[in-house]
N, C-alpha and C positions, 0 to 999 in steps of 0.2 A: 682288532675289530675294525670294521669299516662302516661308514655312514654317509648318507646323502646330506649335503648342506642345503640351505634354503635356496641357493641359486646355482649350485654346481654339484658335480659328483666327486666324492672323495675316492682316491685310489684304493685298491684293495690292500689288505695286510697293513692297515694303518691304525694305530691305537689313537682313539679320539679323546681329547681332554674336554670333558663336559662340565667341569667345575664352574666355568663362567656361566653356564646355563643354570646351574643351581643358584648362584648368586642372583642372576637375572630373575629367576622365578620368585625368590624371596621379595625382591623389590617390586616386581609386577603385582604380586599378591597384595602387598601393602598399599600400592597405588589403587588397586581395584577396590579393596575394602574401604579405603578413605573416600573414594569417589561415590560408592553406593551408600555410605553412611550419612552423606549429606543430602540435603534436599535437592533433587535433580530437576533441572529446568525441563518443562514438558514440551519439547519440540523434537522433530524427527532426528536432527543431527546429533543431539545429545543422547538420544536413545541408541542411535547407531554407534556412537562412541562407546557407550556402556557395553553394547554387544561385542564391539571390537576388543575391549579390554578382556572380557571373559574368554573370547576366542584366542587371544594372545596367551593367556594363562594356560589354556588347554594345550595350545601349540607347544609351548616350552615344556610343559609337564610331559607330553607325549615324546618330545625329543629326548628328555632325560630318561624316561622309562624305556624307550627304544635302545638307548646306549647301554643301560643296565642289563636289560634282557639279552642283548647281543653278547655282552661280556660274559654272561652266565648261560649261554645257549647250550652248554654241555649238560646242564641240569634242568633247563626250561624247555618245554616242547617247542620245536621250531615253528609250529603252527601259531602259537601265541605271539611269537616275535613277528611273524608275517602279518598277523591281524593288526597288531599295534602299528606296524609300518604303513599299512594301507590307510588306517585312520589318520595317521600323522600326515601323510602326503595329501589326503583329502582336506584336512584342516588348513594346510598351506594354501590350497586353492581357495577355500572359504575366506581366509584372511585377506588374500590379494583382491578377491571380489568385493569384500566389504570396503576396502579402501576406495575402489572405484565408485561404489554406491554412495559413500559419504561425499565424495566430490560431486557426484551427480546431483544429489539433493542440495548441496551447498550452493551450487550455481543456479538454483531455481528451476531445475527440471523436475517433472513429475511423471508418474506412470500414465496419468490421465492425458497429459499433454504430449508425452513421448512414448507411445506404446511400443515402438520399435526397439526401445531400450531393452525389452525382454530378450531380444536376439543375442545380446551380450552374454546371456546365460548359457548359450549353446556350447561354446568351447569348454566352459567349466563343468557343465553336466556331462559331456562326453568324456572329459578327463577323469571325473569322479567315477563314472561307470568303468572306465578302462583300468583305473587303479583297483577298484573293488573286485574286479574279475581277474586280477593278476594271478590268483592261485590256480586258475584254469589254463592260462596260456603263458605266464611268466615272460611276457614281452617287456615288461617294465623293469622288473628286478627279480633276482632269485638268490637263494642262499646255498653256498657250497661249504661242505665241512672241511675245516682246516685241521689236518691230522697232527701237525706240529704243535698248534696251540690248543688243540682239543675243543675248539669252538667253531661256530659257523662264520663265514665271511659274507658280507653283503656284496652282490655282484649286479651292477646295473645292466638292464637289457637293451636291445637295439632301439626300442621306441621311447626309452626313458627321457633322454635329454630333449628330444624333439617335443614330447608331450609336456614336459615341464616348462619349456620355453613358451610353447603356445599358450598354456594356461596362465602361468604366473606373468610371463612377459606381456601378453595381450592386456590383462587387467591393469598391470602397472603402467603400460604405455597409454591405455585409454584414460586412466586417472591423470596422467601427466598432460595429455593433450587437452582434456577438458579444463584443467586448471589454467593452462596457457591461453586457450581460445576464449574462454569465458572469464578471463581475469578481471574484466571491468564489472562483472556482476558479483565478484567476491570482495568482501572487506579486505583491505590491504594486509592487515595483520594475519588473517586466515590464509591468504594466498602465500604469504611468506612461510607460515607454518607448514602448509602442505608441501611446498617445494623443499623446505628444509628436511621434513620427514623423509621424502623420497631420496634426498641426497644422503641422509644417514643410512638408509637401507641399502642403497647402491654402494656406499663406501664400505659397509660391513661385508657385503657380498664380495667386493674386490679384495679386501683383506683376507677373507676366508679362502678365496681362490689361491692367494699367494701362500698362506699358512693354513693348509687344509686340516692340520691336526687340531685346530681350535674351531669350535662352533660359535659363530658370531651372530646368528639370527636372534637369539634371546637378548643379547646386548643391544642390538639395533632396535628391537621392539621396545625394550625398557627405556632407552634414551628418547625414542619418538614419543612414547606415552607420557613421560615426564615433561617433555617440551610442550606437548599439546595441553596437558592438564594445567600447567602454570601460565598458559597464555590464553587460548581461546575456548578451552573446554573445562575451565574451572567453574563449577556451579556457583561459587561464592561471588564471581564477577557479576552475576545476574541478581544478586540479593542486595536490597536496600540496607545500608549500614545501621540505620536507626531503628527501623521497625522490624527488620528481619523478614519482611515480605519480599517478593520479587520486585525489582525496580522497573522504572519506565522503559529502559532499554530492553529489558526482558519482555515486557508487554508488547512493545513494537515488534520484536522478533516473533513473538507468539502469534500476533495478528497476521503478520506477513506469511507465517507458516501455514495458515489455514488452507491455502490452496493445495498443500501437499497431502493433507490427511483430514480425517473427520475430527473436528474439534468440539469442545464443550460449547453449548449454545445458550445456557441459562445464565444470564448476567445480572449482577447487582453492582450498581455504581453509587457511591455516596461520598459526600464531602463533610468534613467537620466544619460546621459554621463558625465564622469569626476566628479561624485558627490563627491568623496573624495577630489579632488583638490578644489572644491567649498567650502567644509567644512573647509579646511586648510586656504583658503584665506579670507573667510567672517565669519568664526566662527561657532560654534555648534548652537547657537541661530538662526542664519540666515538659516542654513541648515534645522533645525526643522520647521522654518516658510515656507521654500520652499516646503517640502513634504506636509505640511498642505494645502498650496495653491493649490498644484496639486490635492490632494484629493477633495478639495472643488470645484475646477473647474469641475472635472469629475462628481461629484454629481449634479452640476448645469446643466449639459448636460442631464443626465438621473438619476433621483432620485431613480429609481427602480434597478439600476445597483448594483451588488455585487462588492465591491472594497476591495482588500486585498493588504497589503504591506508585501511582502514576504522576502525582504532583505532591507538594508538601502536605496538602490536606485531603487529597482524593485517593480512595481505594477502589479497586475493581476486584470483584469476587466472581469466579467461574465455578459453576456447579454442574453436576451430571444430569439432574432431572428437575422437574417442576416441584416435586415434594421437598427436595433438598433446598430449593430456592425459597419456597414459602416458609419452611422451618427457619432458615437463616434470617429472613426479613422479620419474622415474629420475634426471634431471639434478640436481634439488634434493637428492635422497638422496645422490648421489655427492659433490656439492660440499660439503655440510655435514657429511660424515663427516670432513672434514679441517678444520684450523684456518683461520681467516680473519684477515687482517691489517687491523686498524683503528687508525689513528693511531699506528702503531708497536707496537701490542700484538697479539700472536698469541693469539687466543682461540678456544675451541671453542664453537660455537653449536648448541643443540639446537632442532630444528624439530618442532613438533607439527602434523601435516598430515592433512586428510581430503579426499577428492575423490569426485565423484559426477556423475551425469547428471541434470540438472534438467528434468523434463518436467512443467511446470505445478505444481511444488511450491509456489512462491510467486510471486505476481504484483504484490506491493507490498512496501514496506520493512518493514511491521509483521509480515507473514508470514515474511519473511526473518529478522528479529531473533528471532522466536519459534523458528524452525527452528534457528538457531545456538545459542540458549540450551538447547534440548532436546537437541541433538546433543552439545554439550560436556558435558552432565550424563550422557549415555549412553555416549559413546565412552571407552574405557579406553586412555590413551596409555602406560600402564606396560608393557603387553605389546609394543606396537609404536607407534612415533611416526608411522607412515604407514598410514592406515586408509582403505580403500575402502568407501564406503557403497553396498552392493549393492542389487539390485532389491527384495529383501524389505524392507529398511530404508526405501527411498524409497517403496515401495507403502504402508507404514505411515504415512509422513508425508503422502502424497497422500490417504489415507483420512481422516486427521485434518483436513486442510485442507477436504476435502469435507464432513465432519461439521460443521466450523465454519461453512461456507457455509449448510448446511442449517439449523443452529441460528439463524443470523441471519435467514434467510427465515421460519422458524417464528415467531420473536419479532415479526417485522414483520406477518405475516399472521394470527397467532394460530391457527395450525393445525399439526398434526404433534406438538406436545407435549400431553400430557394427564396427568391424575392417576389413580392407583389407590390403594386403601386396604386395609391388612392389619389385620384385627381382632386385638386383644390380649385374652387370656383372663385373667380375674380369678379366681384359685384360691379365695379365700374366698367370694366372692359367686357363683361358678360361672356367671358371665355374661361376655359380651363387651361391656364398657362403653367401652373405649378402642380407638383405631385409630392406625396410623401412616400418614401420607400419603407416597406415593412418586411421583416423576415418571418418565414414560416418553416414549420418542421412537419414532415410526414414520415411515418414509419410503418412498415408492414405489420409489426406486432401491436403497437399502441395506436395506430391510426394517426389522426391529426392531433398535434400537441400545440396549444396556443403559446404565443410569446410571453403572455402573463405568467405562464407556468415554467417554461424552460429557460427564460432569461435569468430569473433569480437563481435557478439551479446552476446555470453556467457561471454566474458571478461568484456564487459560494464555493464552487469547485475550481475556480481559477481558469475558466475557459472563455471569459468575456473578451479578452484581447484577441483571441483567435477568431471569435465570431465577428468582432468589429472589423478585423482584417478581411474576412470573407465578405462582409457587407460592403466595405469600401471598394473592394475589387469589382464586385458585381454591379454596384451602382455607377461606378466610373465607366465601366464598359457599357452600361445602359445609356449614360449621358453621351458617350462617344457615338453610339448608334443613332441617337435621337436628338439632334441639335435643335429641334423645334421646341423642346422642353426648356423653358426659360430658367426654372429653378427647381432643384430637388432637395427636399428636406430629409436628412438622414439622422437616425437616432444613434447616439454613442453612449457607452457605459462609463462609469467613473474609473474603470480600469485604465482608460486611455490617459488619465491625468498623470499616471505614474509610469508611462511607457514611451517616453520621447515622442510625443504625438506629432509635432510639426514635421520632423524629419520623415516619419513613416507616411503621414498623410500626403505631404507634398510629393514624395517619391511616387506614390501610386497615382495621384492626380496628374503629374507630369508624364507618367508612363502612358496614360490613356489620352493625353493632350486635351484635358478638360479645363475650361476656363474656371479658376477658383471662384469667380463671382457667381457662378451658377450653382455653387454648393452652399447649403444652409444646414448646419449641424444643430440638432435639437438636444438641449440639456434640460433635464427635469428640474423643477423648482426645489425639490427635496435635496438633490445632489448639490445644487448651487449653495444651499444653506449649510449642508453638511461639510463640504470641502471648499470653503470660500477662496482660500489662497490658491489652491491647485486649480480651481475653476478660472480664476483670474489669469494665472499663468498660461493655461491652456488656450483661453480665448485671445490673449494678447499675442501669443506665438503665431497662431494661425490667422488672426484678424488682420495683421499687417500684410498678409499675402492676398487679401480680398475675400476670404471665406467669411460668411455671415453666420450668425447664431440666433437661434430662437429658444425662448424659454417655453418648454413644453408643460402642459397640464397646469398652467397658472390658475390658482384658486382651489386646487385640490389638496394642497398640503399646508405649508406654513403661511402662505399668502403674504409674504414679506415684500412689500412694494419697494422699500428702501434698498433691499438686496438687488432687486431688478434694476433700479436706477443706477446703482454703483457699478454694475457690470455692463460691458459693451454689447448688450443684446440688440439685434436689428429687427426682430419680429417677436410678438407676444402671441402665444397660442393659448386661448382660454379653454379651460376644461369644460366638458359637457355638463358638469354638475351645475354650472351657472345658468343653465336653461331651465332648471326646476322652478316651478311656480311657488315661490315663497318670498315674503316681503324682504327679509334680511338678505336673501340671495340676490334679489333684484337691485337692492341698494348697492351691494358690493359690485355687481355687474356694471351698474352705471358709473360708479366711482372708478373702476378699472378702465373702462372705455374712455372716460374723460381724461384720466391721467395719461394714457398712452397716446391719445390724440394731441394732447398738449405737448408731448415729447416728440410728436411726429413719427411715432413708431407704428407700423402696420399691425393690424389685429386679425388673427384667424380664430374663428370659433369652431371647435371640434364637436363631433357627436350629433350633428343635426340629422334627425331621423324622420321627421314628418313635416307637413305643411305649416303647422302652427309654429314649430321651432324655427322654421325658415323665415316666417314673417317676423318673429321676435328678433332674430339675428339682423334682419334688414332694418327693423325699426331702431335697433341700437347703433346702426350705422358702422358696423364692423366692415373690414376691407375684404376679407376672404371667408368662405364657408366650406367646411369639409364634413362629410358624413355619409351615412348609408342612404340618405334621402336621394342623393344623386347616384351613387353606386357603392358597392362593397369594394375592397381592394382587389385589383385585377392583375393577372399575369401580363407580361409585356405585350403579347400579341393581342389580347383582349383590350388592353388599355389603348393601343393605337387605333383599334376599331372605334372605341368609345370616343376618343378625341376627334377622330375624323367626322363622326356623326354629329357631335355636339358643338364643334367649333366652326361650322359652316357659316 
């Protein structure tokens, strides 16, 4: 009997030993049953691996069946043998293509992002058609009756080798190329597994070429599957050992996988309140029992729910629809209103829970973590321990995410963000010699977005340093072009305190050949109080090079005059709230002005919008006035016109 191997053609009149295939099928079946008997991780790559296991089982089964039928072709209709052969060769193509698809998804490619990927189907589809129509043309293979053995021999056709190489070879080569080219996007362990699997398959093909009487494809499939299951495709790797829910690593992978496919969008997130105190009082064993009971209860309410334990006390539940979500919330509320028995202790557990519909709120783990942090700082669990995040809240989160994406794009393309400048009036010189630089954002979709909205978003998403770098470059270029501007005030974020500020600032200032004495960096009072040590280091590092500092919005926050005195500020910028007509405000205003004058520190009053406020500012004998009374912040060209007209 003769047979085609997985990668080559066996010579005719060769009896094939397929007992290795039988052993391989037994082991593969055991692996497949074990894999599907455990809770499978709900992402594309794990589903693809499951499909691959089933395909391997079918492949090896067809290989054995083909051998048996060919050995008994004297009693079995040859048409049956040919039909099994065609299906077998087709499944070989499917298996090789699945390997490529697995690598394709693993490196982060998607049909949505890479529609041309569908072109890789063309050779496989043509090959499948060519195999299934073999009975009409016999260009791939045929069967010739062997009178000596009284059975049929398998005879490869003229197009067989070429077709097999094109189909199997192209898919295998594509998988290898993707693995190597996109290796930085793959976890190191997964990359090693993929390369090892390919090496195993190629080795088996080589051995089979040397010893064609043995079919090695089943062995290679079995070894590859075992290797993958015990490393990257073991479902138990993604399961929390204590609660038996999916762990945080699994949740991160699930969130990152959302871009590949449609995911569940009805979320419930809850914490076990005072879980640390519970562990201290009742011990680690009891706390492990508690999280196990919590997971078990959730699963009893809805067995199809995806349950993740993302921190020691936090669970995330993903459900298919709104009805399931509400049913789960009600069940949790009812259950934990009563005591729960943990290791013989009857304890009352408080659950802090919020639930929502996630429609593109976050598509990666960083966005999720940011969302959780902001939500926990916003939601008040004192009024209710079960909070629904409604449409208005989620719309706000969606807008923040969209602004974050816009900011990232602006920083990449250097468009959308721009600077405006508000002149500051010098009362003594009766001139506008100083300006404050302010950043602005315009977007085609959202229109104008104010800095009061996008700056906090930039800070929360880690974009503040990039924005500060953009501002510093723009303002230094502005100062280089306009030497008549005596001083420019520039806002900086607290991110600069942790980012080697002196080196970066001085490099940019020197690059544009700007005198450091013309630069005044504004630091808010709130930041100065929140990060006193870092603020001091920041100011000392740059102050020795001549850069000045102004405390911005003084009077709007902590109003800690002692903090101001202990830090090397050169200018005090009083918040516009001090212009409000109230006795206590006026007393504070007078005290602040007297203090700064006694320290010989110049005073700027911000937010002057009308004649009355202007008169008040002059009566308080401040040094500089800034506000819409004179002009709104202007683009550079408009600013130069304004200065030319008002500084005559």
